Backbone as a chain_set.jsonl record, in Angstrom:
{"seq": "XXXXXXXXXXXXXXXXXXXXXXXXXXXXXXXXXXXXXXXXXXXXXXXXXXXXXXXXXXXXXXXXXXXXXXXXXXXXXXXXXXXXXXXXXXXXXXXXXXXXXXXXXXXXXXXXXXXXXXXXXXXXXXXXXXXXXXXXXXXXXXXXXXXXXXXXXXXXXXXXXXXXXXXXX", "coords": {"N": [[-2.453, 166.548, 42.675], [-2.769, 169.661, 41.152], [-4.536, 172.056, 39.458], [-3.748, 175.069, 37.878], [-4.606, 178.443, 37.28], [-3.146, 181.165, 35.821], [-2.609, 184.61, 35.835], [-1.878, 188.068, 35.031], [-1.352, 191.6, 35.403], [-3.93, 192.894, 35.068], [-4.853, 195.432, 35.457], [-7.199, 196.699, 36.421], [-9.178, 195.702, 34.765], [-11.17, 192.976, 34.215], [-11.573, 190.414, 32.203], [-14.468, 188.732, 31.469], [-14.471, 186.203, 30.35], [-12.435, 184.871, 31.54], [-13.383, 183.427, 33.69], [-14.596, 181.179, 32.537], [-12.343, 180.049, 31.298], [-10.83, 179.393, 33.535], [-12.392, 177.627, 34.887], [-12.038, 174.884, 35.528], [-9.859, 174.984, 37.116], [-8.019, 174.622, 40.165], [-6.864, 176.578, 41.711], [-6.362, 180.133, 41.449], [-3.851, 182.25, 40.36], [-2.514, 185.468, 40.644], [-0.279, 187.658, 39.281], [0.21, 190.357, 39.972], [-0.286, 194.005, 39.576], [-3.092, 194.372, 39.768], [-5.193, 196.289, 39.967], [-7.883, 196.963, 40.888], [-9.716, 196.538, 43.943], [-12.054, 195.155, 43.624], [-11.547, 193.264, 41.659], [-9.902, 191.449, 43.001], [-11.788, 190.565, 44.887], [-13.754, 189.428, 43.165], [-12.313, 187.302, 41.97], [-11.612, 185.838, 44.263], [-14.141, 185.1, 45.087], [-14.693, 183.17, 43.29], [-12.681, 181.144, 43.064], [-10.014, 179.678, 45.111], [-7.41, 182.01, 45.762], [-4.134, 183.122, 45.072], [-2.208, 185.888, 45.25], [-0.252, 188.771, 44.316], [0.705, 192.168, 44.947], [1.176, 194.837, 42.563], [3.146, 197.447, 40.966], [1.296, 199.44, 40.236], [-0.746, 199.198, 41.99], [-2.963, 200.29, 44.533], [-3.027, 201.544, 48.02], [-5.188, 200.167, 49.282], [-5.433, 197.713, 47.862], [-2.881, 196.778, 48.391], [-3.16, 196.271, 51.059], [-4.697, 194.037, 51.023], [-3.372, 191.993, 49.669], [-0.095, 190.475, 49.503], [3.289, 191.656, 48.705], [5.002, 189.686, 47.876], [4.785, 186.177, 47.343], [5.706, 183.272, 48.806], [5.754, 179.864, 48.653], [5.061, 176.325, 49.077], [4.067, 173.742, 46.963], [2.745, 170.797, 45.692], [5.252, 169.515, 45.496], [6.942, 171.525, 44.646], [8.91, 174.454, 45.194], [7.836, 177.696, 45.259], [7.919, 181.009, 44.069], [6.292, 184.007, 43.805], [6.124, 187.222, 42.481], [5.763, 190.684, 41.517], [7.472, 192.506, 39.965], [10.08, 191.219, 38.446], [11.983, 190.981, 36.464], [13.681, 189.238, 33.8], [15.099, 186.15, 32.646], [18.418, 186.462, 31.406], [18.411, 188.648, 33.016], [17.523, 189.445, 35.767], [15.75, 191.328, 38.271], [17.659, 193.228, 40.637], [17.005, 192.799, 43.411], [15.682, 190.386, 43.258], [17.721, 188.697, 42.34], [19.361, 188.718, 44.633], [17.665, 187.425, 46.468], [17.449, 184.93, 45.247], [19.928, 183.84, 45.886], [19.63, 183.135, 48.531], [17.297, 181.592, 48.619], [16.439, 179.728, 46.269], [13.849, 179.266, 44.082], [11.836, 176.585, 42.663], [10.013, 177.268, 40.803], [9.609, 180.374, 39.398], [7.63, 183.197, 39.328], [6.445, 186.027, 37.68], [5.12, 189.234, 36.702], [4.475, 192.268, 35.164], [6.088, 192.986, 32.804], [4.391, 192.59, 30.662], [4.904, 190.743, 28.78], [4.569, 187.612, 27.522], [6.096, 184.741, 28.712], [7.481, 181.556, 28.979], [9.773, 179.505, 30.277], [12.76, 177.553, 30.916], [15.304, 178.268, 33.149], [18.384, 177.5, 32.677], [20.763, 178.244, 33.838], [20.126, 178.585, 36.451], [19.669, 176.137, 38.001], [17.821, 174.926, 36.331], [15.413, 176.205, 36.749], [11.941, 176.95, 36.549], [10.615, 179.653, 34.75], [7.977, 181.792, 34.733], [5.871, 184.006, 33.102], [2.827, 185.326, 32.634], [2.14, 187.208, 30.716], [-0.072, 189.865, 29.84], [-3.353, 190.331, 31.023], [-5.102, 192.372, 30.916], [-6.363, 195.557, 29.595], [-4.687, 197.751, 29.507], [-1.517, 198.99, 28.441], [1.282, 198.045, 26.317], [1.106, 195.631, 25.035], [-0.042, 193.417, 22.453], [-1.795, 191.258, 22.376], [-3.999, 189.894, 24.782], [-3.226, 187.729, 27.382], [-3.076, 184.608, 29.245], [-2.121, 181.916, 31.463], [-2.529, 178.385, 31.832], [-2.005, 175.488, 33.768], [-0.839, 172.337, 35.121], [0.238, 171.219, 38.264], [1.922, 168.511, 39.571], [3.132, 166.413, 41.802], [5.911, 167.29, 41.653], [6.105, 167.74, 38.932], [5.411, 169.701, 36.032], [2.676, 169.883, 33.972], [0.55, 169.933, 31.05], [0.764, 172.615, 30.159], [-0.621, 175.529, 29.047], [-1.192, 178.238, 26.86], [-3.482, 180.803, 26.888], [-5.183, 182.831, 24.737], [-6.837, 185.825, 25.071], [-7.748, 187.593, 23.283], [-7.315, 190.52, 21.174], [-5.732, 193.405, 22.547], [-7.819, 195.971, 23.642], [-9.982, 195.051, 22.253], [-12.875, 193.17, 22.787], [-13.751, 189.741, 23.025]], "CA": [[-2.531, 167.253, 41.403], [-3.426, 170.957, 41.303], [-4.598, 172.825, 38.213], [-3.533, 176.478, 38.168], [-4.847, 179.498, 36.303], [-2.202, 182.244, 36.141], [-2.769, 185.842, 35.069], [-1.183, 189.232, 35.569], [-1.537, 192.893, 34.746], [-5.314, 193.175, 34.68], [-4.971, 196.897, 35.476], [-8.575, 197.126, 36.665], [-10.102, 195.109, 33.795], [-11.233, 191.518, 34.311], [-12.336, 189.813, 31.108], [-15.356, 187.727, 32.052], [-14.167, 184.876, 29.812], [-11.471, 184.235, 32.431], [-14.09, 182.474, 34.549], [-14.737, 179.939, 31.774], [-11.012, 179.48, 31.095], [-10.323, 178.9, 34.804], [-13.451, 176.865, 35.541], [-11.55, 173.602, 36.047], [-8.669, 175.224, 37.936], [-8.161, 174.528, 41.612], [-6.433, 177.863, 42.264], [-6.016, 181.214, 40.53], [-2.717, 183.05, 40.811], [-2.44, 186.769, 39.964], [1.087, 188.132, 39.487], [0.328, 191.787, 40.225], [-0.997, 195.057, 38.84], [-4.498, 193.972, 39.784], [-5.902, 197.503, 39.558], [-9.006, 197.29, 41.774], [-10.046, 195.54, 44.964], [-13.167, 194.355, 43.118], [-11.005, 192.106, 40.944], [-9.506, 190.494, 44.04], [-13.029, 190.004, 45.423], [-14.382, 188.559, 42.153], [-11.53, 186.077, 41.839], [-11.752, 185.077, 45.511], [-15.484, 184.538, 45.12], [-14.76, 182.109, 42.287], [-11.716, 180.082, 43.384], [-8.943, 180.132, 45.987], [-6.526, 182.928, 45.04], [-2.838, 183.579, 45.566], [-1.943, 187.085, 44.45], [0.705, 189.757, 44.809], [0.421, 193.49, 44.394], [2.139, 195.378, 41.614], [3.522, 198.852, 41.115], [0.155, 200.358, 40.054], [-1.787, 198.889, 42.967], [-3.131, 201.309, 45.577], [-2.888, 201.036, 49.39], [-6.226, 199.19, 49.621], [-5.021, 196.419, 47.304], [-1.679, 196.358, 49.122], [-3.586, 195.752, 52.36], [-5.392, 192.773, 50.787], [-2.47, 190.976, 49.142], [1.301, 190.834, 49.775], [4.182, 191.944, 47.578], [5.619, 188.411, 47.495], [4.219, 184.922, 47.837], [6.614, 182.131, 48.821], [4.979, 178.727, 49.136], [5.36, 174.995, 48.55], [2.868, 173.075, 46.451], [2.932, 169.672, 44.764], [6.657, 169.199, 45.327], [7.649, 172.685, 44.119], [9.077, 175.713, 45.938], [7.334, 178.697, 44.313], [7.985, 182.425, 44.44], [5.575, 184.907, 42.903], [6.265, 188.643, 42.751], [5.346, 191.382, 40.299], [8.602, 192.983, 39.168], [11.142, 190.247, 38.628], [12.923, 190.9, 35.358], [13.598, 188.01, 33.005], [16.416, 185.547, 32.467], [19.255, 186.391, 32.605], [18.431, 189.996, 33.605], [16.584, 189.555, 36.87], [15.8, 192.476, 39.162], [18.708, 192.998, 41.656], [16.447, 192.221, 44.64], [15.385, 188.99, 42.942], [19.015, 187.997, 42.331], [19.783, 188.522, 46.026], [16.796, 186.409, 47.069], [17.815, 183.636, 44.659], [21.101, 183.309, 46.587], [19.173, 182.583, 49.803], [16.159, 180.674, 48.482], [16.151, 179.565, 44.849], [12.632, 178.479, 43.905], [11.726, 175.711, 41.489], [9.195, 178.04, 39.867], [9.606, 181.811, 39.656], [6.529, 183.802, 38.584], [6.326, 187.477, 37.771], [4.357, 189.908, 35.655], [5.04, 193.59, 34.928], [6.599, 193.283, 31.456], [3.323, 192.35, 29.689], [5.46, 189.842, 27.769], [4.362, 186.204, 27.84], [7.305, 183.914, 28.623], [7.54, 180.318, 29.741], [11.049, 178.891, 29.924], [13.586, 177.008, 31.988], [16.572, 178.967, 33.274], [19.382, 176.459, 32.904], [21.815, 178.784, 34.703], [19.642, 178.536, 37.833], [19.145, 174.819, 38.368], [16.696, 174.608, 35.44], [14.224, 176.803, 37.355], [10.873, 177.422, 35.661], [10.304, 181.083, 34.755], [6.647, 181.969, 34.143], [5.241, 185.315, 33.049], [1.641, 185.074, 31.806], [1.792, 188.341, 29.856], [-1.05, 190.783, 30.438], [-4.749, 189.975, 30.765], [-5.899, 193.6, 30.885], [-6.41, 196.396, 28.394], [-3.667, 198.797, 29.58], [-0.149, 198.594, 28.145], [1.698, 197.994, 24.921], [0.921, 194.288, 24.489], [-1.036, 193.34, 21.376], [-2.777, 190.242, 22.738], [-4.197, 189.626, 26.2], [-2.92, 186.311, 27.574], [-2.968, 183.993, 30.559], [-1.604, 180.551, 31.427], [-3.135, 177.294, 32.603], [-1.094, 174.346, 33.856], [-1.057, 171.406, 36.225], [1.361, 170.821, 39.1], [1.625, 167.179, 40.084], [4.248, 165.664, 42.364], [7.194, 167.727, 41.106], [6.067, 167.868, 37.471], [4.462, 170.625, 35.409], [2.103, 169.313, 32.751], [-0.598, 170.607, 30.423], [0.999, 174.058, 30.073], [-1.404, 176.094, 27.952], [-1.349, 179.677, 26.714], [-4.827, 181.175, 26.449], [-5.296, 184.19, 24.208], [-8.15, 186.411, 25.358], [-8.072, 188.497, 22.177], [-6.475, 191.707, 21.04], [-5.928, 194.48, 23.512], [-8.759, 196.965, 23.132], [-11.153, 194.397, 21.666], [-13.416, 192.067, 23.582], [-14.221, 188.634, 22.192]], "C": [[-3.337, 168.541, 41.61], [-3.376, 171.7, 39.975], [-4.61, 174.314, 38.555], [-3.955, 177.329, 36.979], [-4.011, 180.689, 36.715], [-2.447, 183.433, 35.225], [-2.011, 186.962, 35.747], [-1.661, 190.464, 34.821], [-2.956, 193.082, 34.191], [-5.585, 194.675, 34.665], [-6.425, 197.366, 35.585], [-9.599, 196.562, 35.699], [-10.039, 193.593, 33.912], [-12.159, 190.997, 33.219], [-13.186, 188.683, 31.685], [-15.125, 186.326, 31.499], [-13.144, 184.137, 30.677], [-12.154, 183.172, 33.303], [-14.325, 181.144, 33.826], [-13.379, 179.264, 31.584], [-10.456, 178.856, 32.371], [-11.332, 178.021, 35.55], [-12.955, 175.57, 36.18], [-10.3, 173.759, 36.911], [-9.0, 175.096, 39.416], [-7.809, 175.842, 42.303], [-6.202, 178.849, 41.126], [-4.875, 181.997, 41.164], [-2.68, 184.325, 39.98], [-1.094, 187.398, 40.317], [1.2, 189.657, 39.446], [-0.23, 192.725, 39.18], [-2.456, 194.651, 38.635], [-5.371, 195.143, 39.351], [-7.053, 197.906, 40.45], [-9.224, 196.165, 42.778], [-11.187, 194.644, 44.501], [-12.668, 193.119, 42.36], [-10.561, 191.043, 41.936], [-10.755, 189.8, 44.59], [-13.689, 189.039, 44.441], [-13.632, 187.238, 42.03], [-11.662, 185.212, 43.083], [-13.139, 184.461, 45.652], [-15.658, 183.352, 44.19], [-13.905, 180.901, 42.658], [-10.758, 180.583, 44.465], [-7.906, 180.922, 45.172], [-5.233, 183.121, 45.818], [-2.477, 184.747, 44.663], [-0.884, 187.933, 45.124], [0.325, 191.112, 44.228], [1.537, 193.92, 43.457], [2.345, 196.859, 41.818], [2.361, 199.823, 40.921], [-0.903, 200.191, 41.144], [-1.766, 199.848, 44.154], [-3.017, 200.696, 46.979], [-3.974, 200.029, 49.796], [-5.842, 197.806, 49.111], [-3.806, 195.888, 48.063], [-2.02, 195.858, 50.525], [-4.251, 194.382, 52.23], [-4.461, 191.635, 50.371], [-1.016, 191.426, 49.355], [2.082, 191.183, 48.497], [4.806, 190.66, 47.016], [4.813, 187.262, 48.067], [5.304, 183.861, 47.692], [5.807, 180.96, 49.376], [5.451, 177.444, 48.472], [4.045, 174.357, 48.14], [3.28, 171.977, 45.487], [4.402, 169.38, 44.467], [7.498, 170.329, 44.747], [7.771, 173.766, 45.18], [8.771, 176.813, 44.929], [7.497, 180.087, 44.909], [7.263, 183.213, 43.362], [5.748, 186.335, 43.401], [5.882, 189.376, 41.469], [6.529, 191.762, 39.418], [9.791, 192.063, 39.413], [12.228, 190.282, 37.579], [12.695, 189.612, 34.593], [14.994, 187.455, 32.809], [17.148, 186.155, 31.269], [19.271, 187.709, 33.384], [17.354, 190.165, 34.681], [16.795, 190.862, 37.627], [16.874, 192.205, 40.235], [18.181, 192.386, 42.956], [16.123, 190.741, 44.442], [16.679, 188.168, 42.949], [19.502, 187.723, 43.754], [18.964, 187.421, 46.691], [17.124, 185.014, 46.536], [19.006, 183.015, 45.384], [20.701, 182.632, 47.898], [18.13, 181.482, 49.646], [15.763, 180.591, 47.005], [14.895, 178.713, 44.681], [12.767, 177.505, 42.731], [10.958, 176.41, 40.383], [9.23, 179.498, 40.312], [8.575, 182.441, 38.729], [6.563, 185.299, 38.783], [5.453, 187.977, 36.625], [5.138, 191.122, 35.21], [5.418, 193.888, 33.483], [5.518, 193.243, 30.385], [3.79, 191.432, 28.568], [5.314, 188.404, 28.258], [5.677, 185.448, 27.645], [7.149, 182.706, 29.524], [8.839, 179.646, 29.322], [11.715, 178.322, 31.154], [14.897, 177.767, 31.987], [17.636, 177.949, 33.664], [20.519, 176.934, 33.79], [21.432, 178.663, 36.174], [18.914, 177.215, 38.108], [17.898, 174.436, 37.563], [15.349, 175.104, 36.001], [13.212, 177.205, 36.273], [10.692, 178.921, 35.851], [8.976, 181.239, 34.028], [6.219, 183.425, 34.239], [4.049, 185.16, 32.116], [1.303, 186.18, 30.818], [0.79, 189.223, 30.583], [-2.461, 190.374, 30.035], [-5.637, 191.205, 30.629], [-5.781, 194.369, 29.583], [-5.296, 197.44, 28.352], [-2.295, 198.243, 29.236], [0.103, 198.504, 26.651], [1.466, 196.64, 24.273], [-0.171, 194.299, 23.414], [-2.148, 192.361, 21.715], [-2.807, 190.07, 24.247], [-4.061, 188.115, 26.399], [-2.969, 185.91, 29.037], [-2.441, 182.587, 30.364], [-2.475, 179.63, 32.267], [-2.143, 176.147, 32.615], [-1.444, 173.505, 35.068], [0.271, 171.166, 36.931], [1.004, 169.474, 39.717], [2.912, 166.484, 40.498], [5.58, 165.999, 41.689], [7.243, 167.835, 39.592], [5.054, 168.945, 37.069], [3.984, 169.975, 34.124], [0.985, 170.221, 32.244], [-0.449, 172.13, 30.415], [0.285, 174.589, 28.841], [-1.372, 177.614, 28.011], [-2.771, 179.909, 26.221], [-4.776, 182.618, 25.977], [-6.719, 184.668, 24.426], [-8.602, 187.351, 24.237], [-7.132, 189.679, 22.16], [-6.783, 192.698, 22.126], [-6.847, 195.512, 22.88], [-10.001, 196.371, 22.496], [-11.602, 193.266, 22.588], [-13.941, 191.01, 22.637], [-15.718, 188.489, 22.303]], "O": [[-4.435, 168.519, 42.166], [-2.298, 171.942, 39.432], [-5.378, 174.762, 39.406], [-3.698, 176.984, 35.825], [-4.144, 181.181, 37.836], [-2.49, 183.293, 34.002], [-1.56, 186.829, 36.884], [-2.284, 190.379, 33.762], [-3.148, 193.386, 33.014], [-6.46, 195.136, 33.932], [-6.826, 198.318, 34.916], [-10.778, 196.902, 35.794], [-8.979, 192.994, 33.73], [-13.379, 191.129, 33.308], [-12.656, 187.773, 32.323], [-15.545, 185.349, 32.12], [-13.0, 182.92, 30.564], [-11.557, 182.141, 33.611], [-14.258, 180.087, 34.453], [-13.273, 178.043, 31.696], [-9.692, 177.892, 32.304], [-11.132, 177.712, 36.724], [-13.41, 175.202, 37.264], [-9.746, 172.767, 37.384], [-10.103, 175.416, 39.858], [-8.374, 176.181, 43.342], [-5.891, 178.464, 39.999], [-4.924, 182.359, 42.34], [-2.8, 184.276, 38.756], [-0.797, 187.643, 41.487], [2.187, 190.189, 38.937], [-0.592, 192.327, 38.073], [-2.97, 194.595, 37.518], [-6.203, 194.994, 38.457], [-7.198, 199.091, 40.751], [-8.952, 194.998, 42.498], [-11.284, 193.495, 44.933], [-13.291, 192.059, 42.413], [-10.82, 189.858, 41.73], [-10.769, 188.578, 44.74], [-14.132, 187.96, 44.832], [-14.25, 186.174, 41.989], [-11.808, 183.994, 42.981], [-13.29, 183.409, 46.273], [-16.641, 182.616, 44.282], [-14.365, 179.762, 42.571], [-10.692, 181.787, 44.714], [-7.571, 180.552, 44.047], [-5.231, 183.263, 47.04], [-2.445, 184.603, 43.441], [-0.648, 187.834, 46.328], [-0.29, 191.2, 43.165], [2.67, 193.445, 43.538], [1.782, 197.455, 42.736], [2.44, 200.95, 41.409], [-1.854, 200.97, 41.207], [-0.711, 200.171, 44.702], [-2.923, 199.476, 47.117], [-3.698, 199.123, 50.583], [-5.92, 196.829, 49.856], [-3.714, 194.693, 48.344], [-1.248, 195.102, 51.116], [-4.357, 193.648, 53.212], [-4.715, 190.469, 50.673], [-0.739, 192.625, 49.384], [1.592, 191.023, 47.379], [5.098, 190.573, 45.823], [4.232, 187.371, 49.147], [5.766, 183.585, 46.585], [5.237, 181.064, 50.462], [6.141, 177.466, 47.453], [3.049, 174.419, 48.86], [4.071, 172.207, 44.572], [4.762, 169.043, 43.339], [8.656, 170.11, 44.391], [6.851, 173.975, 45.971], [9.379, 176.859, 43.86], [7.247, 180.308, 46.094], [7.571, 183.107, 42.175], [5.547, 186.625, 44.58], [5.695, 188.738, 40.433], [6.58, 191.379, 38.25], [10.428, 192.125, 40.464], [13.287, 189.683, 37.766], [11.649, 188.975, 34.719], [15.968, 188.207, 32.806], [16.54, 186.341, 30.215], [20.064, 187.866, 34.312], [16.404, 190.931, 34.517], [17.889, 191.428, 37.619], [16.993, 191.072, 40.7], [18.848, 191.535, 43.544], [16.277, 189.94, 45.364], [16.717, 187.069, 43.503], [19.994, 186.634, 44.048], [19.514, 186.578, 47.399], [17.082, 184.035, 47.28], [19.091, 181.791, 45.488], [21.344, 181.675, 48.329], [18.084, 180.547, 50.446], [14.862, 181.298, 46.554], [14.879, 177.554, 45.095], [13.691, 177.601, 41.924], [11.201, 176.191, 39.197], [8.918, 179.815, 41.46], [8.621, 182.258, 37.512], [6.694, 185.788, 39.905], [5.103, 187.231, 35.711], [6.329, 191.025, 34.911], [5.089, 194.963, 32.983], [5.705, 193.804, 29.306], [3.145, 191.349, 27.523], [5.874, 188.031, 29.289], [6.29, 185.497, 26.579], [6.737, 182.819, 30.678], [9.001, 179.261, 28.164], [11.295, 178.573, 32.284], [15.537, 177.9, 30.944], [17.769, 177.586, 34.833], [21.179, 176.117, 34.432], [22.301, 178.641, 37.046], [17.719, 177.188, 38.402], [17.031, 173.713, 38.053], [14.3, 174.508, 35.759], [13.583, 177.73, 35.223], [10.624, 179.405, 36.981], [8.851, 180.87, 32.86], [6.205, 184.007, 35.323], [4.23, 184.89, 30.929], [0.276, 186.103, 30.144], [0.81, 189.311, 31.811], [-2.734, 190.107, 28.865], [-6.806, 191.085, 30.263], [-5.189, 193.905, 28.61], [-4.985, 197.963, 27.282], [-1.937, 197.152, 29.681], [-0.754, 198.845, 25.834], [1.617, 196.517, 23.057], [-1.105, 195.099, 23.471], [-3.31, 192.598, 21.385], [-1.768, 190.097, 24.907], [-4.685, 187.324, 25.692], [-2.911, 186.747, 29.938], [-2.324, 182.113, 29.234], [-3.07, 180.035, 33.265], [-1.509, 175.858, 31.6], [-2.235, 173.905, 35.922], [1.298, 170.939, 36.29], [-0.064, 169.308, 40.307], [3.685, 166.026, 39.656], [6.287, 165.11, 41.215], [8.322, 168.005, 39.023], [3.993, 169.083, 37.677], [4.789, 169.565, 33.288], [0.546, 171.145, 32.929], [-1.422, 172.851, 30.636], [0.554, 174.151, 27.722], [-1.508, 178.205, 29.082], [-3.211, 179.286, 25.254], [-4.377, 183.515, 26.721], [-7.681, 184.012, 24.025], [-9.729, 187.845, 24.259], [-6.264, 189.818, 23.022], [-7.921, 192.829, 22.576], [-6.673, 195.881, 21.719], [-10.966, 197.086, 22.225], [-10.781, 192.505, 23.101], [-14.502, 191.319, 21.586], [-16.301, 187.608, 21.672]]}, "num_chains": 1, "name": "protein.A"}
């Protein structure tokens, strides 16, 4: 059993309440547009981190984290990238990759739109986008996800609202 804290699109702003929300998590996953190397360092100093870089991330961040993460955990094949699109309109590169290696869980950020759903067209694959945890963008509320992976099952899926964009709690 592995408890996951998932966030994306911090754009250089890390709400300190994230540490309380992810306190019981075993791993933190960041789906891109981190914004600063300090955020990577802060998260890594707190918990094990799996992260990908996004389109706003500079060469230093790109040297610290990859563009894609493919891994197996708790009976799931997982792919995390930043720009992935959304069902049924996935990015063309994502569609090509799906033909070779369809994950059980596909995670992306970029849109700043929180979505958790099953894509029935693609073997009931989980699609997870945690929305945006940072202050930059058009989103109204800053969000993240918490969930548990356990032997091929996702349980305890929770949306955490960090507050309105532009306002700190």
